[in-house]
N, C-alpha and C positions, 0 to 999 in steps of 0.2 A: 516600278513594276507592279507593286501591290495595288496602287490606286487604279492602274489600267485594268487589272484583273477584276476589281470591284465594279468598274464601269461595264465591263463585258458581261459579268453576271447580272448586273442591273438590267442591261438591255435584253438578256435572255428571259429574265423573270417577267419583264413588262411587255414582251412581244405580243402576247395575247390576253394579258390579265385584265386590261380595262374594258375590252369588248365583252368580257364575261362578268363584269361588275354591274350591279343594278344602277340604272341611269338616275341622275339627279332630277330634281323637280323641274317641270317645264318653265317655272318662273325665272330660271337662270338663263341668261343670254348666252350665246355661243362664246362671247368674250369672257364672261365670268366663269364658264365651265372650263375653258382653257386655263384660266388662272388657278382654278381648284385642282385640275390635273397636274399642273406644274408644281403646285405646293405639295401634293401627294408624292410626286416623284422625288422632289427634293428631300422631303423628310425621310422617305424610304431609303434613299441613297445614303443619307446621314446615319441611318440605323445600321446599314451594312458596314459603314466605316467603323462605327462603334463596336460592332460584333467582331470585325477583323482585328480590332485592338483589344479584344477580350473584355470589353465593357458590356457584358450581357444585360445587366439591369438597365443601363442607358439605352441599349438597343430596343429593349422591350418597351420602355416608355415612349420612344419615338414611333414604334409600330402601333402602339395604342392610339397615338395621335392620327396615324394613317387610317386606322379603323374607325375613328370618330368622323373621318371624312367619307370613307367608303366602307361601311360595316361588312359588306359582302364581297370584299376584295379577296380573290383566291390567293394572290401573292402574299398579302399581309397576314391572312389567317394561317397560311402554310408556314410562313417565316416565323411567326410568333410561336407556333406549335413546336417548331424545331428548337427555338430558344428555350422554351420551358422544358423540353425533353433533355436538353443539355444540363439544365439545372436540376434534373431528376424530379421535377414537379409533374408527374405523369398524368394526374387527373386534369390539371389545367391544360396540359399539352393535348390531351384527348379532346377537350372541349373545342379548341381552336382547329385541330385536325379534322374533326367532324364538320365544323363550319366550312372549311375549305372543300371537304368532300361534297357538300351540298351544292357547291358551285360547279365543280367538275367531278362527277361521280366516278368516271373511268380513268382518272389520272393515276398513272403508275406510281409516281413519287409519293403522293399523299397516302395512297394505300400501303406503300412500303413503310412509311412512317407510322401509320396506324398499327401495322404488324409488330413493329418494334415496341410500341406503347403497350399493346395488349400482352406482349410477351413479358414485359416488366410487371404488368398487373396480374399476370398468370390467369388471364381470361381465355380458357381453352376454346370455348365455343367461338368467340370472336377471332381468335388466332386462326383457326381452321377456315372460318368463313372468309376472312380477309385474304388468306393465302390463295383460296380458290378464286377470289376476284382477281388477284394479281395474275394467276395462271391464265384466266380468260383474257386479260388485257395483253399479256405478253407470253404466249404459249410456247413451250419447248418440252421435249421429252425429258431433258435433264431436270427442268423445274417440276415436272409432274412426278418424277422419281423422288424429288425432295418433298413433295406434297405427301407421297405415300410414306416416306420415312417420318414425316411430321406426325401423321396419324398413328404410326407405330409408337413413336416417342410418347404420345399422349394416351397410350393404352387403348387404342382403337384398332386392334389387329384385323378385324373383319373389313373395316373401311379401307385399311391399307391393302389388304389382299384384293379387294374390288378394284382399286386404282391400278395395282400391278397387272391385273387381268386386262384392264382397258389398254394399258401400255403394250401388253403382249399381242393384243389384237392389231395394234398399229404396226409393230415392228417384228412380230413373230416370236417363236420360242427363243429365249436367250438366257445366258447364265445369270445376269443381274436379277431379273424378275423371278426366275425359277428358284434360285437360291434364297432370295428374300422370302418368297412365299413358303418355301420348304421350312425355313426357320420359324416363320409365323405360325404355320400349322403345328409344328412341334410345340411351340409355346402354348397353344390353346388345346393341346392334347389330341389333335387330329392326325394320327400317325399315318393313316391310310392315304390322306391327301398329300402329306409330306413325301411319302415314297412315290406317289404318282408324279409329283413335280420332278423328282430325280430321274424317274423312268423316262420322262419326256426328253430330258437332256441326254440320257443314254441313247435313246432312239435317234436323236438328231446328230449326236456326236459319238458314234459307236467306238471310235478309236481312242477316245479320251478315258483313261483308266480312273482318273480322280473322281468322276461321278459315280462309278461303280463302287469305289472305296467308300464314298460318302453314304451310299445306300446301305452298304454292309454295316457301316458304323451305326446307322439308325436301327437296323435289325438287332445288332448287339445290345444297344442301349435299352431295347425293349424286350430283352430276353428271347429274341428269335435267333438264337445262336446257329441253328442248323442252316437257316437261310443265309446268314452272314458267311458261314463256312463254304457254302455252295458258291457264293460269289468269289471269295478269296481263292478257292481251289481252281475255279475257271480262269482266273487271272494268271495263276501260277502255271496252268497248262501251256499258256503261250509265252510266259516269262517266268521261268522257274526261280530266278533270283530277285524277283520284284520285292523290294525292301518293305514297302507298306503292307503288302499282303502277308508276307512271311512274319513280319513283326506282329501283325494283328492276330494271326493264328497262334503264334507263340504266346501272346497275351491271354488268349482264351485258355490255353493250357496252364499258364501261370496262375490264373484265378482258381484253377482246380488243384494247385500245388503239384502239378505234374511237370517237373523240370526236364525229365528225360525226353518227353515229346516236344516240349518247348525248345529244348536245345537243338533238336533236329532242324527246326525252322530258323532259329537264330543263326545257326551255323551257315545256312544258305546265304544270309545277308552279306557275309564277308566276301562272297564271290561276285557280288553285283558291281557293275561299272559305276553305279551311283553311290556306292558305299563311301562314307567319309568318317572323319574322327569324331564328329558330334554324334553320329549314330552309334559308333563304337562305345563311346562313354555312356550314352543313353542305355544301351544294352547292359553294360557292366553295373551301372548304378541301380537299374530297376530290377535286375535279377540277382543282385548280390545276396540278399537275405535268403532267397530260395536256394541259391547256389551253395550256401553253406549249411543247409538244413541237415545234411548228412554227408558221409564220406563219398558216396557215389556221385551225388550232385556236385560236391566240391571238386572232384577230379574233372568232371565235365566243364565246370565253370573255369577251372584252371586252363583248360584248352582254349576257352574263349579269350581269356586274358593273353594267352600266348599269341593268338591270332591278331588280337588288338595291337600287341607290341610289334608283331611282324609288319602290320600295316602302318603304324606310326610309333617309332621308337623314341620320339622326342617329346612325348606328352607326359608331363609329370603326374597327371591324374591317373592315367592308365597304370603307370608303375606303382603308384600308391595302392590302387585297388589290387594289383597283383601281389603286393606285399601283404595286404590284409588277408587275402585268401590263403597265402602260404603260411601265414601266422596261424590261421584257423587249422590248417593241416599239420601244425606243429613243425613246419619247416622253418625253424627260427633263424638259422643262418641265411637262408634264401630270402626270407621276409626282410631281414635287415638290409640285404643287398638291394632289394627292390626299393625300399624307402630311401636308401642312400642315393640311388639313381634319381629318384624323384626330387630329392633335395638338390642334387647337382644340376638338374634341369630348371632350377629357379623356383621351386615350390615355396610359397609364402603362406600357406594354410597352416594355422596353429595345430590342428589335429595331426597333420602329417609330421610336423616337426616334433610334436610331443611323443608320437609313437616311435619315431626314429630314435630319439634319445633313450626311450624306455627299452627298445630292442637292442640298442647299443650296450646298455647295462646287462641285459640278459645274455648277450653274446660276449661279455667281458671285454668290450672295446672301450675300456675306461678312459684312456687318454684321448681317444677320438670323441667321446661324449663330452669330455672336459673342454676340448678345443672348439668343437662345433657348437657346443652349448653356449659359448660366448657370443657366437653369431645369432643364435636363437634369442638370446636375451636382448640383443639390439632390435630384433624384429618384434618381440613380445615383452616389453620391459616391465609389465605389471602382472605377468602370469606366474603364480607361485610354483607350479609344477616344473616349469622350465628351470627355475633356480634350484629346485630340489634335485632334479636329475643331473644337472650340471655340477652342482655341489657334490653329489654322491660320486660322480665320475672323477672329480678331483680327489676326493677322499680315497677312493679305491686305487687311484694311480699314485697315491702317497704324496699328493700336492696339498698338504693339510692347511697351509695358510690360505691358499686360494679357495679351498673348500669352505673354510670358516667365513671368508668374505662373501661368497655367493649365498651361503645359507643364511647368514645374518641379514643380507639385503632382501632376499626372498621372503623372509619371515615377516617383513613389514606389510606384505601384500596378502597375507593369509587372513581372511575375515570369515568368521562364523564357520570355521572348519577345524574343530578341535583335533580330529584324528590326523589331519595333514600337519597341523601345528606341532603335534607330538612327534611326528616323523622328523621335522626340521630340528627340534631340540635333541632328538635321538642321535642324528648324524653329527650335530655340533658336539655332543658328548663324546662320540667316538673320535672326532677330530682332535679335541682337546686331550683326550686320553692318549692318543698317538703322540702328541707333543709333550706328554708327561706332565700336563697341567691338571693334577687331580682335583684341585679346587673348582676350576671352571667346568671340568668334566662332570663332577658330581652335581654342580648347580644345574647344568643342562639336562642331566638325566632326571633330576627331581622335577624340573619343569615339564619334561616329556610325560612323566607319570601324573602330573596335575591335569594335563589336557587329555590324557588317555590312561587311566589307572590300570587298564588291562593290556597295555602294550607289553606283550610277553617277551619280546626281544630285549627291551630295556630292563625289564625285571630280571632277566637272566644275566645280561651283560653287567649291569650295575652291581648286582649282588656278587658276581664272580670277581669283578675288579676290587670290590671291598674285601673279599676273602683273600685275594693276593696280597693285600696290604695288612691283613689281619685286623681290619678296621670295621667297627659296627657289625660284628658277626651275627648278633641276635637279629638285627634289622635285615641283614643280608639273607639269613635263613628264612625269614618271613616272605621276603620278595621271591626267593627261589621256590618256596613251597607254592606260592600263588602262580608262578609261571607254569608249574607242573599241573595245577588244577586246570589251567587254561589249555595246556597241551600235554596231557598225561603220558603220551607215548614218545615224547621228544628225547632222544638219547643224549643230545648235547646238554639239555636242561638237567637231566639226571646226573650227568658228570659234574655240573656246577654244584648241585645239591650235595653230592658225595664229597666234593672238595671242601664245602663249607662245614660239613660234619667232621671231616678230617681236621680242619682248623679248630673245631670245637672239641677235639679229642674224643669224638664219638666214633671210634674206629670200626666197631662191629657194624653199626648202621651204615657207615661209609662204604664198607665192603659190599653190603647188599646192594646199595644204589650204584656203585661203580660197575658191578657185574650186570645189573639191569641195563645200565647205559650201553654197555658193549653188545648186549643182546638186541637192543633196539636201533643200533646204528648199522647202516649198510656197510660203511667203511669206518673202521676204528683208526683214529689218527695217533701220532706218536705221543701227543700230550696226554691223552687218556690212558695209554699204556703206562706212561710214567706215573700218572696219578695212582693207577691200580697198584703199581709196584711199591709206591710210597706207603699206601694204606696197608698193604700186606706186610711190609716191613714193620710197621707199628704194631701189627698183630703178631709179630715174631715168626711170621711165615717167610723165612729168609730165602729159601730156595725158590718159592713161587715168586717172591718179589724180584729176585735176580732174573727170572725168565721174562717178566714183563718189562724190566728195564732194558733187557737185550732186544725185546720186540720193539720198544720205543726207538732204540738206536737204529735197528734195521728198517724202521719206517721213516728214517730221515732225520732223526734227532741226533745231531752231532755236537750238542753243547758240551762244554767242559763239565758241567754238573752231572749229566747222565753218564759220561765216561768215568768220572770219579766214583759214582755210585756202583757201577759195574766192577770197577777195579778194586775198590776197597770194601764192597759189599755193605755199605752203610750210607746213611744220610748225614750230610754235613750241614747242620742247622745253625 
């Protein structure tokens, strides 16, 4: 089959080639010329076989033999030009292609090869000249459009416009040429001519809204907002829910930070028969920042999210945005529900999962955070915050062993984030403390303070736990003092400091600080009442001590220790 194909190609190539070659000298007889022609054809055929077998250099050598017989052979020059083109030797290819062109100047194929060569050589003048020749040889509107596009590609917009004008004269006003010219006019800064092209389309196709929208967009882009609004409003007169027009007007108001007016037009979009989920998400994403600029905007934006959910209740992105705006409005429980819905719909976006776990902690859904956090870790196995929130969920749901495992694993992925690293060690310290492993608890608290010396929670907790064990009280006092420098009005920290002073037997100072603590706390817990009672007892204020011990019991402290203090009016140390 392959040899048959070569012979067919051979016959096509030679059908007219010899009649167009320069004749041999008159000294040759007819018989000798026939022999020479046969030799030429035989060698040429052999070259085609070598080419077909990917022996390009062998084919070139045979073609050169052919050219030694008939230097002006179109077929030989054209074929060798192609061979050198395949070898990416464009200069040599050009030489032979030009030689073939001299024999048959109007040949489509050699001009097409020249176009390819000039393209490789990036010879813009010759590219455009050759393409024009091809256009004259084999004319079509499609090819002329390509010629216009070629002029545009090589930064000749005016030439391109001229060609499109010629096409328009042939086939009349049409979208292809008018839109192309409109774009070209914009590129060269001729806005008047650009709008003229669109007006031509509007006149010819008055019922097609898209050309009116395009014209309005040009006006917008060139600060002719009133003209743009006039077009949009005219469209809305006939189609009040037209999405493009309403979105465009809303965008004009958005740029003015006027969400109230923007909302009016955005709201109309939801009643359009062409409304879809993609448009809904576009609105929510693009207007989110403006929607939460203030409380009024937020409530309006919340209405948009509700409409979006009514339209498509199965889109996780919409529910996550609804969650975010509820979070901004401090609707923490509702925000968590929205993110939970988003997760249930298959959300795999890190930010959504991260916010879901964080909100779970804020809503005290500790077990849920611990359980769902395990799924999040599978999705995001190297994200530290996922481990942190999941570990904290386990810690607060009193699954201390699991908390330690998650926190220790997540710690490996914290890089160049000392504050985050401090938090990991902080919660590890808390977990080990809950397991009554004071050694590991202390080690992790120390590490937390290495990475963040101003971690006031660790300063307070670590110093308090040391005081409970009457251990390193001097160091505990320093840490507690530092926590109060960082947060001077923190009643819990004041209680810790008072208790350390109690342990140091500085009862008068302890009384001052425990009373400060109670003044600064919105709600005083049973432990602080008991501390106050103990301090007062050491100051020999027995009646006052008894009152605070009773308050401690009434606040939920039913320990044997507090009951004995009340019953025997003393501290059993």
